[in-house]
N, CA, C and O atoms as a MOPAC input file, in Angstrom:
PM7 MOZYME 1SCF
protein

 N    -52.40600 1    -5.30900 1   -75.77700 1
 C    -51.45100 1    -5.23400 1   -75.99700 1
 C    -50.39700 1    -3.73800 1   -76.17100 1
 O    -49.23300 1    -3.63100 1   -75.78700 1
 N    -51.01400 1    -2.97200 1   -76.68200 1
 C    -50.07000 1    -1.53500 1   -77.01600 1
 C    -50.17100 1    -0.70600 1   -75.91500 1
 O    -51.21800 1    -0.49900 1   -75.30200 1
 N    -48.99400 1    -0.18900 1   -75.63700 1
 C    -48.74100 1     0.31500 1   -74.37200 1
 C    -48.68100 1    -0.60300 1   -73.13100 1
 O    -48.62500 1    -0.11200 1   -72.00300 1
 N    -48.69100 1    -1.76800 1   -73.31400 1
 C    -48.69700 1    -2.38000 1   -71.99100 1
 C    -47.95800 1    -3.45500 1   -72.07500 1
 O    -47.28100 1    -3.77900 1   -71.09900 1
 N    -47.94000 1    -4.19900 1   -73.22300 1
 C    -46.65600 1    -5.81500 1   -73.15900 1
 C    -45.64800 1    -5.19500 1   -73.35800 1
 O    -45.72000 1    -4.05200 1   -73.81000 1
 N    -44.60200 1    -5.71000 1   -73.11000 1
 C    -43.20500 1    -5.91800 1   -72.78500 1
 C    -42.99200 1    -6.83700 1   -74.02800 1
 O    -43.83200 1    -7.69600 1   -74.29600 1
 N    -41.83400 1    -6.65700 1   -74.81600 1
 C    -41.14400 1    -7.31500 1   -75.79600 1
 C    -41.70200 1    -8.67800 1   -75.16700 1
 O    -42.89600 1    -8.97600 1   -75.12500 1
 N    -40.64800 1    -9.45100 1   -74.68800 1
 C    -40.53700 1   -11.10000 1   -74.26500 1
 C    -41.86900 1   -11.87600 1   -74.07900 1
 O    -41.94400 1   -13.10100 1   -74.17100 1
 N    -43.29600 1   -10.75000 1   -73.71100 1
 C    -44.69400 1   -11.08200 1   -73.35600 1
 C    -45.16400 1   -11.64900 1   -75.16200 1
 O    -45.55300 1   -12.64300 1   -75.77500 1
 N    -44.74000 1   -10.03100 1   -75.39300 1
 C    -45.05800 1   -10.38000 1   -77.59100 1
 C    -44.53800 1   -11.70800 1   -77.79700 1
 O    -45.35300 1   -12.60500 1   -78.01400 1
 N    -43.57600 1   -11.91600 1   -77.77100 1
 C    -42.20500 1   -13.15600 1   -78.38800 1
 C    -43.52100 1   -14.58600 1   -77.80100 1
 O    -43.67100 1   -15.65800 1   -78.38600 1
 N    -44.05200 1   -14.27100 1   -76.92500 1
 C    -43.95400 1   -16.01800 1   -75.81200 1
 C    -45.05500 1   -16.19500 1   -76.99600 1
 O    -45.05900 1   -17.22500 1   -77.67100 1
 N    -46.26000 1   -14.83700 1   -77.28200 1
 C    -47.51100 1   -15.18300 1   -77.90000 1
 C    -47.30500 1   -15.21900 1   -79.41700 1
 O    -47.93900 1   -16.06800 1   -80.04400 1
 N    -46.54100 1   -14.44200 1   -80.02800 1
 C    -46.47500 1   -14.58800 1   -81.64600 1
 C    -44.97000 1   -14.92100 1   -81.91700 1
 O    -44.27800 1   -14.41300 1   -82.79900 1
 N    -44.56700 1   -15.90900 1   -80.95700 1
 C    -43.53100 1   -16.08400 1   -81.35000 1
 C    -41.89300 1   -15.52900 1   -81.59200 1
 O    -41.75900 1   -14.56800 1   -80.83400 1
 N    -41.10500 1   -15.67700 1   -82.06000 1
 C    -39.60700 1   -14.92000 1   -82.10400 1
 C    -39.64500 1   -13.84900 1   -83.49100 1
 O    -40.30900 1   -14.19100 1   -84.47000 1
 N    -39.10400 1   -12.91500 1   -83.49300 1
 C    -39.50300 1   -11.88000 1   -85.03000 1
 C    -38.69800 1   -12.59200 1   -85.99100 1
 O    -37.92700 1   -13.54100 1   -85.85600 1
 N    -38.91700 1   -12.17600 1   -86.60600 1
 C    -38.05200 1   -12.65900 1   -88.21000 1
 C    -36.61200 1   -11.81500 1   -88.33000 1
 O    -35.63800 1   -12.41000 1   -88.79100 1
 N    -36.48700 1   -10.36700 1   -87.89200 1
 C    -35.60900 1    -9.14500 1   -87.50800 1
 C    -36.75200 1    -8.47300 1   -87.16200 1
 O    -37.98100 1    -8.51100 1   -87.20300 1
 N    -35.45500 1    -7.61300 1   -86.67400 1
 C    -36.20900 1    -6.28400 1   -85.80100 1
 C    -34.77500 1    -4.81900 1   -86.15600 1
 O    -33.59500 1    -4.85500 1   -85.80800 1
 N    -35.12600 1    -4.28400 1   -86.53100 1
 C    -34.33200 1    -3.02400 1   -87.05700 1
 C    -34.72500 1    -1.46400 1   -86.24400 1
 O    -35.84600 1    -1.35000 1   -85.74700 1
 N    -33.83100 1    -0.42700 1   -86.16800 1
 C    -34.16000 1     0.40700 1   -85.83500 1
 C    -34.95600 1     1.36000 1   -86.71100 1
 O    -34.60700 1     1.38800 1   -87.89200 1
 N    -35.77000 1     1.99400 1   -86.41500 1
 C    -36.47000 1     3.28600 1   -87.31100 1
 C    -36.92800 1     4.20900 1   -86.63200 1
 O    -37.83000 1     3.86200 1   -85.86900 1
 N    -36.67500 1     5.16900 1   -86.61900 1
 C    -36.90500 1     6.45100 1   -85.84300 1
 C    -36.22400 1     6.20400 1   -84.44600 1
 O    -35.14800 1     5.67000 1   -84.17800 1
 N    -37.30900 1     6.82900 1   -83.53800 1
 C    -36.80600 1     6.41400 1   -82.07500 1
 C    -37.14900 1     4.89200 1   -81.82700 1
 O    -36.73500 1     4.27300 1   -80.84700 1
 N    -38.08900 1     4.25700 1   -82.99400 1
 C    -38.89300 1     2.84600 1   -82.19600 1
 C    -38.13400 1     1.87500 1   -83.04700 1
 O    -37.52800 1     2.04500 1   -84.10500 1
 N    -38.34300 1     0.72600 1   -82.24600 1
 C    -37.44100 1    -0.25800 1   -83.58300 1
 C    -39.05900 1    -1.19700 1   -83.40000 1
 O    -39.99900 1    -1.41500 1   -82.63600 1
 N    -38.27200 1    -1.61300 1   -85.24100 1
 C    -39.58800 1    -2.18100 1   -86.00200 1
 C    -38.98500 1    -3.55000 1   -86.16800 1
 O    -38.02200 1    -3.90000 1   -86.85000 1
 N    -40.00500 1    -4.43700 1   -85.15900 1
 C    -39.49600 1    -6.16100 1   -85.64300 1
 C    -40.94000 1    -6.41500 1   -86.33300 1
 O    -42.07300 1    -6.00000 1   -86.09200 1
 N    -40.21300 1    -7.55600 1   -87.59900 1
 C    -41.19900 1    -8.51300 1   -88.35200 1
 C    -41.71500 1    -9.62400 1   -87.66000 1
 O    -40.88200 1   -10.41100 1   -87.21000 1
 N    -43.08200 1    -9.89400 1   -87.45100 1
 C    -43.66000 1   -11.16400 1   -87.17500 1
 C    -44.07300 1   -12.11400 1   -87.70100 1
 O    -44.72700 1   -12.31500 1   -86.67800 1
 N    -44.30000 1   -12.80300 1   -88.22800 1
 C    -45.42000 1   -13.82200 1   -89.52300 1
 C    -45.79100 1   -14.63200 1   -88.07800 1
 O    -45.09800 1   -14.97000 1   -87.11800 1
 N    -47.26000 1   -14.77700 1   -88.41000 1
 C    -48.11300 1   -16.10700 1   -87.96300 1
 C    -48.40000 1   -16.47900 1   -88.98800 1
 O    -48.23000 1   -15.94200 1   -90.08200 1
 N    -49.16000 1   -18.04800 1   -88.55700 1
 C    -49.44700 1   -18.60500 1   -89.63300 1
 C    -50.78100 1   -18.34200 1   -89.82600 1
 O    -51.52300 1   -18.32200 1   -88.84400 1
 N    -51.28500 1   -18.10200 1   -91.11700 1
 C    -52.03700 1   -17.48700 1   -92.07800 1
 C    -53.93600 1   -17.58200 1   -91.21900 1
 O    -54.52900 1   -18.51600 1   -90.67900 1
 N    -54.22600 1   -16.50000 1   -91.41800 1
 C    -55.88600 1   -16.26700 1   -90.66900 1
 C    -55.52700 1   -17.08900 1   -89.08800 1
 O    -56.53300 1   -17.46500 1   -88.48600 1
 N    -54.43800 1   -17.31500 1   -88.54900 1
 C    -54.60100 1   -17.61600 1   -86.81900 1
 C    -53.23000 1   -16.69500 1   -86.13400 1
 O    -52.32900 1   -16.20600 1   -86.81600 1
 N    -53.31000 1   -16.63500 1   -85.06200 1
 C    -52.63700 1   -16.24500 1   -84.19400 1
 C    -51.46900 1   -17.48400 1   -83.48900 1
 O    -51.29900 1   -17.67100 1   -82.28400 1
 N    -50.81300 1   -18.17000 1   -84.55300 1
 C    -49.71000 1   -18.84000 1   -84.42400 1
 C    -48.83100 1   -18.54100 1   -84.97700 1
 O    -48.78100 1   -18.01700 1   -86.08900 1
 N    -47.43400 1   -19.02500 1   -83.81300 1
 C    -46.50500 1   -18.90500 1   -84.02400 1
 C    -46.02100 1   -19.70800 1   -85.61100 1
 O    -46.47000 1   -20.78800 1   -85.99400 1
 N    -45.18900 1   -19.00400 1   -86.22200 1
 C    -44.90600 1   -19.94200 1   -87.44300 1
 C    -43.90000 1   -20.89300 1   -87.04900 1
 O    -43.07500 1   -20.75300 1   -86.14600 1
 N    -44.07100 1   -21.96700 1   -87.89400 1
 C    -43.70100 1   -23.25800 1   -87.88500 1
 C    -41.83400 1   -22.93500 1   -88.61100 1
 O    -41.33800 1   -22.34800 1   -89.57200 1
 N    -41.26300 1   -23.91000 1   -87.18700 1
 C    -39.66800 1   -23.57800 1   -87.61200 1
 C    -39.48100 1   -23.75800 1   -89.04800 1
 O    -38.58900 1   -23.04800 1   -89.51400 1
 N    -40.26200 1   -24.74200 1   -90.11100 1
 C    -40.11100 1   -25.41200 1   -90.87700 1
 C    -40.26300 1   -24.42300 1   -92.06300 1
 O    -40.17400 1   -25.00000 1   -93.14700 1
 N    -40.47600 1   -23.03300 1   -92.14500 1
 C    -41.04300 1   -22.02000 1   -92.62800 1
 C    -39.85200 1   -20.78200 1   -92.13500 1
 O    -39.46900 1   -19.72900 1   -92.64600 1
 N    -39.64600 1   -21.23800 1   -91.36600 1
 C    -38.12700 1   -19.81200 1   -91.35300 1
 C    -37.42700 1   -19.41000 1   -92.39100 1
 O    -37.32100 1   -20.33100 1   -93.20100 1
 N    -36.94000 1   -18.51200 1   -92.70400 1
 C    -36.05500 1   -18.57000 1   -93.65100 1
 C    -34.53700 1   -18.44300 1   -93.53200 1
 O    -33.72900 1   -17.82700 1   -92.83600 1
 N    -34.53200 1   -19.43900 1   -94.68400 1
 C    -32.89900 1   -20.16900 1   -94.89200 1
 C    -32.53400 1   -18.90400 1   -95.64400 1
 O    -33.12900 1   -18.39600 1   -96.59400 1
 N    -31.21100 1   -18.41800 1   -94.90000 1
 C    -30.14900 1   -17.47100 1   -95.36000 1
 C    -29.63400 1   -17.52700 1   -97.18800 1
 O    -29.58600 1   -16.60600 1   -98.00300 1
 N    -29.32800 1   -18.91200 1   -97.33600 1
 C    -28.83800 1   -19.04400 1   -98.64100 1
 C    -29.44400 1   -19.85000 1   -99.57700 1
 O    -28.93600 1   -20.40600 1  -100.55000 1
 N    -30.77500 1   -19.85900 1   -99.12000 1
 C    -31.82500 1   -20.17600 1  -100.38000 1
 C    -32.66000 1   -18.73900 1  -101.10500 1
 O    -33.76000 1   -18.97600 1  -101.60200 1
 N    -32.31400 1   -17.76800 1  -101.14200 1
 C    -32.32400 1   -16.33200 1  -101.89400 1
 C    -33.54900 1   -15.52900 1  -100.62400 1
 O    -33.77000 1   -15.50900 1   -99.41300 1
 N    -34.06000 1   -14.96200 1  -101.90900 1
 C    -35.18200 1   -14.04200 1  -101.32000 1
 C    -36.17500 1   -15.17400 1  -100.87400 1
 O    -36.11700 1   -16.26500 1  -101.44100 1
 N    -37.25200 1   -14.90100 1   -99.68600 1
 C    -38.07100 1   -15.22200 1   -99.03300 1
 C    -39.51500 1   -15.01600 1   -99.36900 1
 O    -39.94700 1   -14.23800 1   -98.51800 1
 N    -40.50300 1   -15.35600 1  -100.23800 1
 C    -41.46900 1   -14.91700 1  -100.59800 1
 C    -42.73900 1   -15.55200 1  -100.03000 1
 O    -43.82800 1   -15.01000 1  -100.21600 1
 N    -42.61900 1   -16.71600 1   -99.32400 1
 C    -43.49600 1   -17.21500 1   -98.56300 1
 C    -45.04200 1   -16.44200 1   -97.69100 1
 O    -46.26800 1   -16.53300 1   -97.76100 1
 N    -43.87000 1   -15.60000 1   -96.80400 1
 C    -45.00900 1   -15.39100 1   -96.12000 1
 C    -45.93000 1   -14.28200 1   -96.55800 1
 O    -46.70700 1   -13.87900 1   -95.69300 1
 N    -45.98300 1   -13.73700 1   -97.70500 1
 C    -47.05600 1   -13.09000 1   -98.52900 1
 C    -48.23100 1   -14.28100 1   -98.75400 1
 O    -49.41600 1   -13.95900 1   -98.84000 1
 N    -47.89700 1   -15.35500 1   -98.81900 1
 C    -49.12500 1   -16.60400 1   -99.11600 1
 C    -49.51700 1   -17.16900 1   -98.47500 1
 O    -50.74100 1   -17.26900 1   -98.55500 1
 N    -48.70700 1   -18.07200 1   -97.21100 1
 C    -49.05200 1   -17.99900 1   -96.05900 1
 C    -48.70200 1   -17.77000 1   -94.83900 1
 O    -48.40100 1   -18.77900 1   -94.20100 1
 N    -48.63200 1   -16.64900 1   -94.22900 1
 C    -48.52400 1   -15.90500 1   -93.41700 1
 C    -49.09100 1   -14.79000 1   -93.52300 1
 O    -49.11600 1   -14.13200 1   -94.56300 1
 N    -49.77300 1   -14.35900 1   -92.09800 1
 C    -49.96500 1   -12.91600 1   -91.33000 1
 C    -48.99300 1   -12.82500 1   -91.34700 1
 O    -48.35000 1   -13.82200 1   -91.01700 1
 N    -48.05600 1   -11.25400 1   -91.84200 1
 C    -47.12100 1   -10.61400 1   -91.99300 1
 C    -47.31200 1    -8.87600 1   -90.73500 1
 O    -47.89300 1    -7.81700 1   -90.97100 1
 N    -46.65700 1    -9.25700 1   -89.68700 1
 C    -47.15100 1    -7.56800 1   -88.91700 1
 C    -45.66000 1    -7.22300 1   -88.36100 1
 O    -44.69700 1    -7.82900 1   -87.89200 1
 N    -46.09800 1    -5.67800 1   -88.74400 1
 C    -44.80200 1    -5.11600 1   -87.96700 1
 C    -45.21900 1    -4.69100 1   -86.43200 1
 O    -46.40000 1    -4.53100 1   -86.12600 1
 N    -44.26700 1    -4.54300 1   -85.60800 1
 C    -44.86700 1    -3.93700 1   -84.15600 1
 C    -43.04700 1    -3.10700 1   -83.87900 1
 O    -41.88300 1    -3.42800 1   -84.12000 1
 N    -43.74600 1    -1.97100 1   -83.27400 1
 C    -42.59100 1    -1.12900 1   -82.76900 1
 C    -42.36300 1    -0.91300 1   -81.38900 1
 O    -43.01600 1    -0.36600 1   -80.49900 1
 N    -41.51300 1    -1.35500 1   -81.43000 1
 C    -41.05900 1    -0.89300 1   -79.60000 1
 C    -40.23500 1    -0.11400 1   -79.12200 1
 O    -39.08900 1    -0.30600 1   -79.52600 1
 N    -40.39500 1     0.84400 1   -78.28400 1
 C    -39.95400 1     2.01400 1   -77.59200 1
 C    -38.43300 1     1.21000 1   -77.10300 1
 O    -38.23000 1    -0.00500 1   -77.09800 1
 N    -37.33300 1     2.47300 1   -76.64800 1
 C    -35.91200 1     1.66900 1   -75.99600 1
 C    -35.83300 1     1.37000 1   -74.42200 1
 O    -34.81500 1     1.40700 1   -73.73100 1
 N    -37.55400 1     0.96900 1   -73.88100 1
 C    -37.76100 1    -0.17400 1   -73.10200 1
 C    -37.81100 1    -1.04400 1   -73.35100 1
 O    -37.18600 1    -1.88500 1   -72.70600 1
 N    -38.70600 1    -1.45500 1   -74.61200 1
 C    -39.05000 1    -2.67000 1   -74.77300 1
 C    -40.56700 1    -3.29500 1   -74.94400 1
 O    -40.97900 1    -4.42000 1   -75.22500 1
 N    -41.32600 1    -1.79200 1   -74.58600 1
 C    -42.78500 1    -1.53600 1   -74.18900 1
 C    -43.39500 1    -1.43200 1   -76.29900 1
 O    -42.93100 1    -0.70700 1   -77.17900 1
 N    -44.57200 1    -2.51800 1   -76.39200 1
 C    -44.63700 1    -2.00400 1   -77.53500 1
 C    -45.76200 1    -0.81800 1   -77.06100 1
 O    -46.44800 1    -0.56200 1   -76.07100 1
 N    -45.51200 1    -0.28400 1   -78.36000 1
 C    -45.95000 1     0.98900 1   -78.72500 1
 C    -47.14100 1     1.35600 1   -80.15300 1
 O    -47.84600 1     2.36500 1   -80.16100 1
 N    -47.14100 1     0.41000 1   -81.15700 1
 C    -47.50500 1     0.55400 1   -82.16100 1
 C    -47.94000 1    -1.04700 1   -83.12900 1
 O    -47.55500 1    -2.05400 1   -82.53500 1
 N    -48.49500 1    -1.25400 1   -84.16200 1
 C    -48.07700 1    -2.59900 1   -84.96400 1
 C    -49.09500 1    -1.67500 1   -86.18000 1
 O    -49.75800 1    -0.65300 1   -86.00400 1
 N    -48.88900 1    -2.51800 1   -87.44500 1
 C    -49.26500 1    -2.48200 1   -88.66100 1
 C    -48.97400 1    -3.98000 1   -89.35800 1
 O    -48.09100 1    -4.82900 1   -89.24400 1
 N    -50.25500 1    -3.82800 1   -90.17400 1
 C    -50.04400 1    -5.28500 1   -90.56600 1
 C    -49.87000 1    -5.04300 1   -91.76100 1
 O    -50.54200 1    -4.12400 1   -92.23100 1
 N    -48.51200 1    -6.09000 1   -93.04100 1
 C    -48.15500 1    -5.84800 1   -94.04000 1
 C    -49.23400 1    -6.38600 1   -95.10500 1
 O    -49.54700 1    -7.55900 1   -95.30800 1
 N    -49.72400 1    -5.22400 1   -95.73400 1
 C    -50.53800 1    -5.66900 1   -96.87500 1
 C    -50.09800 1    -4.92300 1   -97.94200 1
 O    -49.82300 1    -3.72800 1   -98.04700 1
 N    -50.07100 1    -6.55800 1   -99.31400 1
 C    -50.18600 1    -6.96400 1  -100.76300 1
 C    -51.42300 1    -6.47000 1  -101.34500 1
 O    -52.50000 1    -6.93400 1  -100.97300 1
 N    -51.35000 1    -5.58100 1  -102.21200 1
 C    -52.47100 1    -5.28400 1  -102.70900 1
 C    -52.13900 1    -6.06400 1  -104.46600 1
 O    -51.07400 1    -6.53000 1  -104.87000 1
 N    -53.07400 1    -5.99600 1  -104.98300 1
 C    -52.33400 1    -6.85100 1  -106.46600 1
 C    -52.43400 1    -5.96200 1  -107.53500 1
 O    -52.01400 1    -6.28400 1  -108.64700 1

């Protein structure tokens, strides 16, 4: 997918990102998929802003940072790893 897929194609595979923020010349988007599988996050597990910090992604989901250039093309990705 890196260097080939556009953001709409990635969204079709992983679901919508939780957020996207500018980072240097790239845009970093956080995606959460069901733990151990590449399935979009269920709506019931989406963060509700009034409910405080959302810690569930690190227990129930694989959290990925995907980086897109200004044309929306996927340039890089990194997993979020929480060390004990």
